[in-house]
VOGU-3710 file (C-alpha; in Angstrom, 3 decimals, decimal comma):
1> xxxxxxxxxx> 34,865/10,800/-8,227  35,111/10,552/-4,077  33,339/12,321/-1,551  35,834/15,011/-0,159  36,272/14,689/3,461  36,532/18,085/5,180  36,940/19,926/8,584  33,612/19,387/10,696  32,087/22,234/12,480  31,935/22,476/15,893
11> xxxxxxxxxx> 28,241/22,893/16,018  27,419/20,219/13,663  26,515/16,488/15,738  24,818/15,126/12,693  24,479/14,353/9,456  21,507/17,389/8,965  18,583/15,578/8,088  15,868/15,757/10,910  14,625/11,934/10,549  17,304/10,285/10,658
21> xxxxxxxxxx> 19,851/12,911/13,625  16,739/11,931/15,918  17,255/8,239/15,539  21,365/8,750/16,774  21,717/7,851/20,185  25,477/9,612/20,218  26,897/11,703/17,965  29,055/10,413/14,734  32,444/10,382/13,802  33,443/13,736/12,871
31> xxxxxxxxxx> 34,531/11,950/9,723  30,969/10,284/8,702  29,747/13,839/9,465  32,340/15,818/7,230  30,459/12,976/4,108  27,118/14,204/4,606  28,280/17,701/5,046  29,949/17,219/1,552  27,139/16,562/-0,060  25,460/18,791/-3,027
41> xxxxxxxxxx> 21,491/19,791/-2,936  21,235/16,244/-5,509  22,767/14,079/-3,101  20,818/15,090/-0,105  17,595/14,269/-2,522  18,093/10,937/-3,126  19,482/9,998/0,585  16,278/12,117/1,716  14,279/9,610/-0,667  15,917/6,439/0,969
51> xxxxxxxxxx> 15,087/7,403/4,510  11,902/7,683/3,584  11,605/4,153/2,763  13,797/3,286/5,808  11,065/1,824/9,212  11,301/3,748/12,061  14,797/3,564/14,032  16,038/1,886/10,697  17,380/4,832/9,652  19,699/5,458/12,506
61> xxxxxxxxxx> 20,761/1,655/12,916  21,894/1,798/9,212  23,823/5,098/9,546  25,261/4,047/13,040  26,172/0,450/11,765  28,130/2,353/8,362  29,886/4,877/11,069  31,745/2,173/12,262  33,033/0,703/8,592  36,369/1,533/7,493
71> xxxxxxxxxx> 36,484/4,536/5,707  36,839/3,850/2,319  33,250/1,777/2,358  31,942/4,765/4,694  32,953/7,113/1,440  31,626/4,827/-1,106  28,250/3,938/0,820  27,812/7,585/0,873  28,416/8,213/-2,811  26,061/5,200/-4,059
81> xxxxxxxxxx> 23,443/6,406/-1,838  23,740/9,841/-3,354  23,464/9,285/-6,757  20,006/7,135/-6,552  17,002/7,851/-8,156  13,941/8,110/-6,673  13,225/4,178/-7,964  16,213/2,881/-6,771  15,875/4,538/-3,313  12,451/2,542/-3,041
91> xxxxxxxxxx> 14,026/-0,373/-4,090  17,389/0,282/-1,869  14,942/0,663/0,686  13,631/-2,483/1,002  16,707/-3,982/0,313  17,792/-2,630/3,579  14,680/-3,653/5,895  14,407/-7,092/4,254  18,140/-8,246/5,226  18,435/-6,496/8,091
101> xxxxxxxxxx> 22,133/-5,536/9,773  24,132/-8,687/9,245  24,319/-7,924/5,929  24,999/-3,999/5,668  28,543/-4,803/6,072  28,431/-6,655/2,568  26,731/-3,520/1,290  29,436/-1,521/2,276  31,838/-4,057/0,974  29,818/-3,962/-2,354
111> xxxxxxxxxx> 29,867/-0,198/-2,916  33,545/0,053/-2,361  34,072/-2,318/-4,538  32,331/-0,405/-7,161  34,101/2,557/-9,610  32,687/5,739/-8,654  30,369/5,299/-12,060  29,174/2,118/-12,181  25,691/1,813/-12,735  23,767/0,245/-9,506
121> xxxxxxxxxx> 20,213/-1,476/-9,878  19,714/-2,493/-6,318  16,535/-4,953/-7,444  19,563/-6,461/-9,644  22,046/-8,119/-7,897  25,812/-7,388/-9,336  24,977/-5,200/-11,880  27,375/-2,766/-11,458  29,979/-5,383/-11,046  29,706/-6,069/-14,570
131> xxxxxxxxxx> 31,445/-2,440/-15,458  34,591/-3,340/-13,455  37,585/-4,028/-16,085  39,956/-5,691/-14,065  38,935/-9,382/-12,869  40,524/-9,281/-9,872  38,261/-6,135/-8,696  35,218/-7,364/-10,439  35,765/-10,516/-8,232  35,961/-9,351/-4,959
141> xxxxxxxxxx> 33,140/-6,916/-6,022  30,533/-9,860/-7,268  31,382/-11,732/-4,127  30,109/-9,270/-2,055  27,399/-8,667/-4,286  25,786/-12,116/-3,761  26,376/-11,847/-0,079  24,053/-8,999/-0,750  21,751/-10,353/-3,226  18,112/-8,397/-3,008
151> xxxxxxxxxx> 14,991/-10,034/-1,825  12,371/-10,689/-5,041  11,191/-7,281/-5,174  6,828/-6,682/-5,378  6,386/-6,599/-8,851  4,427/-3,803/-9,789  1,625/-5,314/-11,710  -0,758/-4,223/-13,030  0,243/-1,429/-14,408  0,804/-0,226/-10,797
161> xxxxxxxxxx> 4,008/1,614/-8,692  5,560/1,934/-5,577  3,033/4,672/-4,083  6,117/7,682/-2,320  4,698/8,687/1,216  2,200/11,039/0,970  0,666/9,594/-1,961  -2,796/8,189/0,061  -2,795/9,406/3,931  -6,881/8,255/3,974
171> xxxxxxxxxx> -5,965/4,544/2,886  -6,804/1,725/5,238  -6,209/-1,753/5,464  -8,559/-4,499/6,656  -6,727/-7,815/7,842  -6,854/-10,910/9,960  -6,057/-11,258/13,509  -6,365/-13,209/16,669  -7,787/-16,640/15,681  -8,435/-16,416/11,754
181> xxxxxxxxxx> -4,412/-15,116/12,402  -3,296/-17,724/14,127  -5,111/-20,773/12,594  -3,932/-19,652/9,190  -0,460/-18,931/10,281  0,088/-21,869/12,324  1,140/-25,034/11,078  -1,450/-26,832/9,899  -2,353/-23,635/8,438  0,405/-23,311/6,691
191> xxxxxxxxxx> 0,547/-27,251/5,296  -3,121/-25,972/3,772  -1,211/-23,858/2,122  1,766/-25,796/1,075  -0,561/-28,050/-1,232  -1,567/-25,445/-3,128  2,139/-24,511/-3,679  4,350/-26,771/-2,855  7,434/-24,818/-3,076  6,609/-21,663/-2,311
201> xxxxxxxxxx> 5,318/-20,498/0,826  3,085/-17,109/1,114  4,950/-14,142/3,477  2,669/-13,322/6,375  1,089/-10,209/5,293  -0,049/-11,914/2,304  -1,359/-14,480/4,273  -3,444/-11,512/6,327  -4,250/-8,810/4,282  -8,022/-8,751/3,892
211> xxxxxxxxxx> -8,801/-5,568/1,853  -8,581/-1,994/1,325  -10,602/1,032/2,854  -10,563/4,577/2,679  -11,027/7,261/5,635  -13,888/9,275/6,140  -13,064/11,052/9,602  -14,550/10,697/13,301  -13,348/6,676/13,230  -14,938/5,677/10,082
221> xxxxxxxxxx> -14,043/4,045/7,175  -15,833/2,922/3,947  -15,114/-0,258/1,987  -16,769/-2,757/-0,132  -19,359/-5,044/1,656  -17,985/-8,222/-0,268  -14,949/-7,409/2,305  -17,415/-7,995/5,335  -18,031/-11,715/4,619  -20,813/-13,762/6,135
231> xxxxxxxxxx> -21,001/-13,999/10,071  -24,445/-13,931/10,551  -24,146/-15,459/14,406  -20,865/-15,351/14,746  -20,345/-11,251/15,050  -18,469/-11,702/18,357  -15,707/-13,647/16,169  -15,651/-11,236/13,559  -14,744/-8,529/15,951  -12,205/-9,940/17,270
241> xxxxxxxxxx> -10,771/-11,650/14,162  -10,339/-8,370/12,198  -8,589/-5,258/12,351  -7,982/-2,095/10,493  -4,280/-0,458/9,712  -4,255/3,424/8,937  -1,287/5,561/8,502  1,352/3,147/6,859  2,561/2,205/3,302  3,878/-0,994/4,791
251> xxxxxxxxxx> 1,144/-4,119/5,781  4,009/-5,948/7,316  4,799/-3,784/10,696  3,705/0,178/11,274  1,172/2,226/11,462  -1,685/2,686/13,574  -4,172/-0,459/14,442  -7,457/0,119/15,179  -9,952/-2,640/16,517  -13,479/-2,489/14,690
261> xxxxxxxxxx> -16,671/-1,317/17,344  -19,690/-1,780/14,501  -20,471/-2,394/11,109  -23,848/-1,309/8,691  -23,580/-2,931/5,578  -25,775/-2,185/2,563  -29,038/-3,845/3,481  -29,308/-4,883/-0,707  -26,059/-6,053/-1,122  -26,251/-9,431/-1,945
271> xxxxxxxxxx> -22,658/-9,925/-4,218  -20,307/-7,255/-5,935  -21,592/-8,229/-9,644  -25,363/-7,246/-8,608  -24,444/-3,689/-6,761  -24,692/-2,151/-3,428  -21,248/-2,818/-2,785  -20,594/-0,828/0,166  -20,269/-0,877/3,864  -19,222/1,709/6,835
281> xxxxxxxxxx> -16,909/0,342/9,765  -16,807/2,494/13,264  -12,999/2,603/14,410  -12,686/1,677/18,431  -9,796/3,612/20,030  -6,925/4,076/21,273  -4,888/2,322/18,363  -2,460/0,268/18,921  1,055/1,678/17,352  2,216/5,034/15,762
291> xxxxxxxxxx> 1,368/6,221/12,328  4,490/6,355/10,762  2,607/8,874/7,616  0,374/11,389/8,245  -3,477/10,295/8,082  -5,702/12,812/6,278  -9,640/11,555/5,687  -11,272/12,069/2,089  -15,055/13,898/2,081  -17,650/12,317/-0,014
301> xxxxxxxxxx> -17,904/13,252/-3,369  -21,010/16,349/-4,286  -21,399/15,670/-7,785  -21,120/12,560/-10,038  -18,129/11,582/-11,450  -18,302/11,808/-15,164  -17,185/10,453/-17,551  -13,136/11,181/-18,561  -12,111/12,137/-15,326  -8,887/10,835/-13,607
311> xxxxxxxxxx> -8,310/9,266/-10,285  -5,720/7,649/-8,119  -5,858/4,083/-7,625  -4,331/2,711/-4,046  -3,945/-0,746/-2,543  -2,132/-3,838/-1,336  -3,744/-6,044/-3,745  -2,117/-9,222/-4,940  0,710/-8,102/-8,458  -0,193/-10,284/-11,347
321> xxxxxxxxxx> -2,619/-10,343/-14,344  -5,205/-13,446/-14,585  -7,601/-14,150/-15,780  -9,822/-14,456/-12,939  -9,448/-12,396/-9,944  -9,811/-14,489/-7,390  -6,782/-17,018/-8,993  -4,043/-17,955/-6,836  -1,750/-17,999/-9,846  -1,479/-15,696/-12,428
331> xxxxxxxxxx> -1,120/-16,543/-16,092  2,628/-16,602/-16,084  1,897/-19,195/-12,889  3,111/-17,476/-10,119  1,765/-17,831/-6,825  -0,338/-14,732/-6,127  0,669/-12,837/-2,948  -0,211/-9,160/-1,798  1,949/-6,248/-2,318  3,559/-5,566/1,060
341> xxxxxxxxxx> 4,004/-1,741/0,100  1,189/0,284/-1,081  0,798/0,692/-4,850  -0,766/2,917/-7,011  -1,896/3,961/-10,550  -3,921/6,362/-11,975  -7,158/5,697/-14,392  -10,411/7,463/-16,232  -14,100/6,910/-15,906  -15,519/5,612/-18,630
351> xxxxxxxxxx> -18,983/5,135/-20,397  -21,094/2,057/-18,896  -20,729/0,807/-22,063  -17,299/0,476/-22,171  -17,576/-2,300/-19,499  -20,820/-3,676/-20,612  -19,856/-4,496/-24,230  -16,503/-5,842/-23,275  -15,760/-9,320/-24,259  -14,488/-10,524/-20,654
361> xxxxxxxxxx> -17,119/-8,767/-19,209  -20,161/-9,996/-21,897  -18,088/-13,771/-21,025  -18,924/-13,384/-17,901  -22,681/-12,202/-18,173  -21,368/-8,832/-16,052  -23,232/-5,906/-16,648  -23,174/-2,613/-14,414  -26,459/-1,427/-12,552  -27,184/1,503/-10,834
371> xxxxxxxxxx> -24,437/2,647/-8,450  -21,496/1,598/-10,099  -18,481/3,170/-12,339  -16,631/1,493/-15,215  -13,345/3,030/-14,801  -9,905/1,657/-16,304  -6,580/2,713/-18,251  -4,789/2,166/-21,349  -1,157/1,006/-19,935  -3,010/-1,067/-17,601
381> xxxxxxxxxx> -3,840/-0,230/-14,381  -6,413/-2,352/-12,720  -7,150/-3,124/-9,009  -6,740/-6,951/-8,247  -7,928/-8,962/-5,610  -6,991/-7,887/-2,104  -7,661/-3,930/-3,400  -11,166/-4,513/-3,015  -12,689/-1,738/-1,103  -10,088/0,548/-1,517
391> xxxxxxxxxx> -10,207/4,476/-2,952  -10,677/6,206/-6,273  -9,708/9,157/-5,425  -10,194/12,207/-8,623  -7,188/13,990/-9,537  -7,152/17,108/-11,183  -4,311/18,869/-13,938  -1,462/21,031/-11,989  1,294/22,568/-13,146  3,020/19,346/-11,416
401> xxxxxxxxxx> 0,895/16,462/-13,182  -2,063/15,179/-11,942  -2,777/15,631/-8,958  -5,646/15,164/-5,833  -7,610/18,002/-5,377  -8,462/19,312/-2,258  -10,305/19,190/-0,208  -9,813/15,513/-1,194  -12,991/13,664/-2,828  -13,183/10,499/-2,985
411> xxxxxxxxxx> -15,005/9,081/-6,072  -15,522/5,230/-5,992  -14,521/2,275/-4,159  -12,867/-0,833/-5,526  -16,124/-3,923/-6,370  -14,570/-6,235/-8,757  -14,127/-7,040/-12,696  -13,511/-9,901/-14,837  -10,173/-10,351/-14,161  -6,700/-8,412/-13,335
421> xxxxxxxxxx> -5,192/-6,265/-15,953  -6,365/-8,057/-19,197  -6,059/-5,871/-22,227  -8,068/-3,184/-22,368  -10,915/-4,503/-19,549  -11,832/-1,768/-17,141  -12,876/-2,615/-13,899  -16,104/-2,265/-11,937  -16,254/0,529/-8,600  -19,186/1,586/-6,275
431> xxxxxxxxxx> -20,368/4,844/-7,121  -19,762/6,744/-4,320  -21,569/9,609/-4,690  -24,545/7,205/-5,512  -24,643/5,869/-2,024  -23,882/9,827/-0,229  -27,339/9,250/1,188  -26,506/5,981/2,451  -23,252/6,460/4,208  -24,920/9,812/6,044
441> xxxxxxxxxx> -27,527/7,462/7,314  -25,566/4,309/8,031  -23,677/6,493/10,673  -26,769/6,461/13,086  -27,330/2,990/12,671  -24,098/1,427/14,635  -24,387/-1,277/16,778  -21,455/-1,799/18,917  -20,554/-5,274/18,146  -23,105/-6,034/15,446
451> xxxxxxxxxx> -23,018/-6,367/11,782  -26,374/-4,395/10,691  -27,820/-4,993/7,609  -29,511/-1,614/6,489  -31,539/0,344/3,982  -33,951/3,105/5,206  -37,186/1,839/7,479  -35,712/-1,779/7,289  -32,700/-2,957/9,477  -31,391/-7,050/9,565
461> xxxxxxxxxx> -28,936/-8,491/12,302  -28,093/-12,342/11,858  -30,900/-12,339/9,075  -33,018/-10,926/11,505  -35,517/-8,018/11,156  -34,607/-5,372/14,032  -35,758/-1,985/14,545  -33,970/0,852/13,077  -32,623/3,839/14,439  -34,417/7,207/12,710
471> xxxxxxxxxx> -32,209/8,296/9,875  -31,921/11,722/9,336  -32,866/13,685/6,371  -30,013/13,359/4,622  -30,099/14,894/1,457  -29,993/18,369/3,203  -27,118/17,622/5,322  -24,896/15,875/2,920  -24,869/18,922/0,539  -24,750/21,506/3,533
//
């Protein structure tokens, strides 16, 4: 049924959604405001979910443009948006961002061409048009849908789904910047990428994304040692060419961007498979940009991660099922790309024997060592390239399902695995509890502009021994 239009109270100048009202520079026409006023609770919930996926300024621009559309298209668009499921709201928000204001009038026309009860799937253009019985109206609907063809949405694998607002406010991203970014996005860098994929172009956020991380508070980010790379004798270049992003699910734009002031990496790290895959970053403020979402720190675990506990996995890593985690293409031959939007999944801690005895681990001679956790999911949830260094956060059963315990507690960091999303194959995560004392001691070893490899009593910089700063008695400090 069409949304009824009723007189607008004189005191109501906007739609009544705080985030949207703040972005509208002028009062909307009374007819537009009345459409919002007529929404029921479920309709308001649906539009609130959509607003969460529009960037700063995007919601105001979209609904201001809508206010200038014909009355029937306004009513049809509000009606369509008010019946979106949460999943459809996410997809619609991504589509509206990707195409921008030039495509919005086509979307309004598309909405007006749909009957009120027609199905709508924003990830598959024109689906709703097939429910229209009249050939003439169906043709008009399909023409509008073609003009508003949604882009390919990020595939949701292996086993992951798009993260909603507030899912992981501790999540950090490490990405390329400076000369490294410029070289990879230059014509020559693009040409190298095209040699691997002649008909496909990777988006900038995929080219620049490196790793995940987790915010500990006080300007500290914990990540995997293998996310740092070998910068011996090139420390200055590292600090010029790497930055950290906090406070957003969208890694193409937005959030707070921090320079890195200093790095301490585990002094016994050789490779992810041999263990000690952990590093601590000190951020250098103030940040550029503004956080789109709340930034929350996590604490280090006070107890070991026992077998069977559930944990939340988040990241922007590549999304295809692969036999080898670093493969350019997935098992179906698709070019691997990072997810633009943060993804989330739930996995459980398993026995070390579940990794060591797995055929895919044995075929690669992988075997867990002290300080590593085996974790996975029967549903295929798994980390992959680009998720490295990202967090596993402890979950507990509540009335509303599995939720992070408070205070938020870090369990592990994404480290490595024999592939991505392989059936009955878990992955390996750095056991943060095992390294809690190392983290406490590493905080004393920061030297601005340097990458320090540290274990108690031994510091190295640029592959040479240097004097360490005396570390505190960490065991008692960590347990207070």
